C-alpha positions, 0 to 999 in steps of 0.5 A: 658685778658689772659697772652698770649695777649701781646703788646710792649709799643713802638707799642701802638702808632705806627700807629698814630706816623707814622702820626707825622712829623719826627721832631715832633717825634724826639722832643718827643723822646728826651724830654722823654729821658731827663726826664728819667734821674732821679727820680725827672725828671720822676716825672716832666714828669708824671705831664706834659705829659700823655701817653695812657694806652696800648690797651686791646690786640694788639699782636705784629706781628712777622715781626715787633717785637721790642727789647723792653720790652714786657708788659703783658696786663691784664686789663688796669686801673684795679688798679683804680677799686672802686675809685670814679669818680671825674671831667669828662673833655671833650677834642674835637680835630680837625678833621684834624691834631691832633690825640687822641694819639697826640693832639698837632699835627698841621694841615699840609696844607691849606686843613686841616686848612680850613676843621677844620674851616668849621666843627661843632665839636660834642658839649660837652654836647652831649658827656657828656649827651648822649654818656657816661655810667658813670657820676661824683660820680660813682665808677670806673669800668675798664670794663665799661670805656673800653667798653664806649671808644669802643662805642664812636668810633665804634657805634657813626657815627660822631666820628672817634676815642676816648680815656678815660684817667685816671688822679689820684688825688695826694691829694685824692688817692680814687678819679680819674678824667677822660679825654674824648678825641674825634675826629670827622669825617668830617661829610658831604659827597656826592656821586652819579652816572650818566648813560648817560643823561637818568638816575642818582642819587645823595646822600647827608649826614651829620652825625653830624648835627649842632654838635648834633650827628644827622645823616641826609641823603637824595637822589634823583634818576632820570630815563627818561625811567620810568613813575615816573621820579624822586625818593627820599629817606630820613632818619633822625637818632638820635643816642642816646636819653639822656643817655638811648642809645636808637636811633631813626630813621625815614625814607621815600622812594618814588621811582619807585620800593619802596614807604615806610615809617618807624619809628624805636627805637633801644637799643642793648646790646652795653656793658655787663654793659647794663641791658635792650635792645630792639627795635621797628619798625612800617612801611608801605612798597610798593615794587616790588620784584623779585619772582621765577616763573616756565616758560617752565619748567625753573625758572625765576624771575619776579617783583611782587608788594608787599604791607604790614604793619610791626609791630615789638617789642622786649625787653631783660634783661641781668643778671650778674653772681656772681661766677667765675673769676672777668673777667668772671663776668664782661664780661659774661651775661645770656640774656632773650629776647622776640619778637613779629612780625606782618605782614599784607599784602594788596597785594602780590604774590599768596599764595599756599600750598608751600608758606607762607611768603606773607600772614598775620602772627604773630610770637612770639619768646623767646631767652635765650642766654649766651654771653661772650665777650671782645675786643682788639684794632688793626689797618689795618683790614677794616680801613686805620689806624683808631682804630678798636675794635675786639671782641673775646669770645663766644655766645650760643643762643636758640630760640623758638616760635610760628607763627600764619598764615592766611592760613596755620594754626599755627606752631612752630619754634626752632633754635640754634646758636653758635659762637666763636672768638679768636685771636691766637697769631702769627696766626691771628684772627678766627671767627666761627659760626654754626646755625640751625633752622626750623619750625615745622607744624603737626610734619613735618619740613619746611623752615629749614636752616643750616649755617656755617661761618668762618672768618679769617684774618692774623696778620699784616705783614710788607712787605716793603713798605706795611702792608699786611693782608690775609683774608679768608671767608668760608660760607656754607648754606643749606636750607631744605624743603624750598618753591618753590619760596625761594632760595639763590644766590652767587651773589655779597656780597653773593659770586662772587663780581661784578656778578648778575645772576639768574642762580647762585641760589639754596637752597645749596651753599658753598662759599670761598672768598680769599683776600690779601690787601696791605696797602700803606705807606704815604698819600696824603691830608689824602687819603690812598691807599690799593691794593687788589687781590681776588679769589671768588669760589662758588658752588650752587645747588637745593635741592636734587642735590649733591653740589659737582656735581655742577659747581665751579663758579669762579671770580678773580680780582685786585683792589685799594681802596682809603679812608680818615678816617677823612671824612664820605665818603665811601671808593672809590674802582676800581676793575677789575674782570675776570669771566671765567664760569658764565652762560650767561656772555658775558663779562668775564672781568668787571670793576667797580668803586664804593663807598663801606661802611666800614665793621664791625666784627661780635659782640658776643652780644645777640640781638633780637630773630630772625628766622635764615635767609635764604640768 
């Protein structure tokens, strides 16, 4: 970590200390003050209590600056590198009440006590045998420990937070014991909706079935106006098979517009220490998809049946560098990966000379990538107080391949992707990426795409009584030599949230999303509030037309989000939006109440070789 990345010791546990009862917080402060009077008492304090190491990098927000001594955070626990790992202990704390930074805190009410009694904690042997990158007898590597802690709370859907604490042995200075502290989420959740008495849906999920860490979700849909009144979908996921970090997933869907089943295996490059990654999917899919069709010189989408089988296999190998700084050697990897994708169609829209995505084809891709990534910890980004791991570093990938099609012959593919992310002290977090990819057939480019994306969020600002962040996202997409029935839109998550309109389609788009979020203090039974205001601005047009001559479509709104981080439920959101100039929009004011999943920041790892998506 760079010297400019700093954090005050007082700020390390600030987010969790706010959850303490004032009497408890005062008690711990007085206790530490008493034991700090003499060297002997400080030694006793070190034996009885253990404070967490500082996060990798949480810059001190200027508005919350403390007069405490500033500590430069280079590499936590680096002083233990090379020592032997002795005993590994697993401490599982209750869902409600304690925190990983305060395991002695008790549940505050009947709701929390009852929730703890009804919950299955993740079993110790599951954490020990499936979730850890190390075992007793290994050599301590601070980078592996730090990444494993991040994996526990970020990738494991059944865990809310985790810490891995180092406990040096006084009788053996060459050995350290490790304490793995984990806290589950309340794993059972449900949501649904009702449209009068004619339609509705219900979804149930358990992210930690019987404490095994398995994720099972099922859902039912009902619509009296359809020939098939009932629809059903289920998915079963095993996050890790042994200590391989391979996840397995089986899915079955039987609904009126989707009848499919799939089996998937995945192992991404979760950490730089992982040498091999890969994935496999086999599926059968019968869908109804919207396809653009020319009607009276205009474009209109129509639902077309699609039936195909998919086979997808990829594998990658990461190579470590043995020159450069120690941090570079631990965080940077050269990755080589290959992928084969096979589509076999039995029913599809008509295939024409300017359309090929709905015909049998086999694609082979090779990628070489250079990834350098680290993480720092922060709070109140997309979460409501939980620890969030923010990636920073750089990524470069080059992809090439060949595709064999049923009717259009063979063609080559080439693509390049660049990404960079950094936290600028006092200014906030910046992420930027650029992608370019195209097919080549008979020396001519086709189905090309250029994409630029920037993501920014400000430092956490204290505007009493709120904690405030500002978010700015910009996305530019340009498809060139695309087929007629291809297009992009600026609906919903692609641009104007809350809008779905066929008129907002084209082959070029530019979208600006602005959002201000105010995280409210306090909670009610663990539920926290956040108020937000947003502005969505977007241009979209067809190939050959200047983007700036198109209409600037707009959406503005206010809303409130409610979330309990200890529960597996999605965030509940109520939004009021105003859309002054969306075509064929009879209701410029719209309200929406929905559940929204938590967002994640884009990582900087090399993944499966892919065609740069045009969406």
